[in-house]
N, C-alpha and C positions, 0 to 999 in steps of 0.2 A: 528048110530052104537054106541054101549056101548063101553068104554075103560076100560080095566083092571086095579082095582086099585091096588096099592101096599099094601100088608098085612103087618102089622106091631104088633110085640111083644114086649113089654115093659118090660124090666126086670131091677127093683131096689128095695134094701131094705127099701128103705123110700116109705112110702105111698104117700106123699105128692108130691115126685117128680114122681112117676107113675103117678099121676093125673095131675100133671102138663104137661108131657110131652104126655099124651093122650089128653089133651084138646087141645094143640098145633096143635099137629099132626092132630086130627079130623078136625081143622079147613080147612086143605087141602082136596079139592074134590078126589083129586087123592090117595089118601091114606086112609086106612082101617085100624084102631088099633083093633086087632082081640083078644086082651087080655094082661094082665099082670101078672108078677110073682114076688114074694118076695124074693127068693132064687133060687141058682143054681139047684137045685134037682127038685123043682116044675117046674121051666123053662124047664129042660129036658124033661119032661112030657108033657108041653103045645107045646113046639115044634112038637114033635112026633103028638100030636092030631090035632095041629091047622096049621100045614106047613105053616106058616108065610113066607113072601118072604125076610124079614128084621127083626132082632132084634136090639133093642138098650140094651146095657148090661153095668150096673154098676161093673167097675172092682175089686171095693174092696168091696165085702160084706162078711157077716158072711158066713160061710161053703165052700167058695171058695178056 
């Protein structure tokens, strides 16, 4: 029986942080990183497109 993986979207203006979070989260077999975004406007589009279960969000970003 296959289990549902938690779909995560990583949102941060730092490419290093996005990569680090994605790598850490990908190590968990119950988590699938479905994408990332560098600002809130791109994030809004990706949330609609990818339908993640969870988002990680940097609350201090440009354009926020």
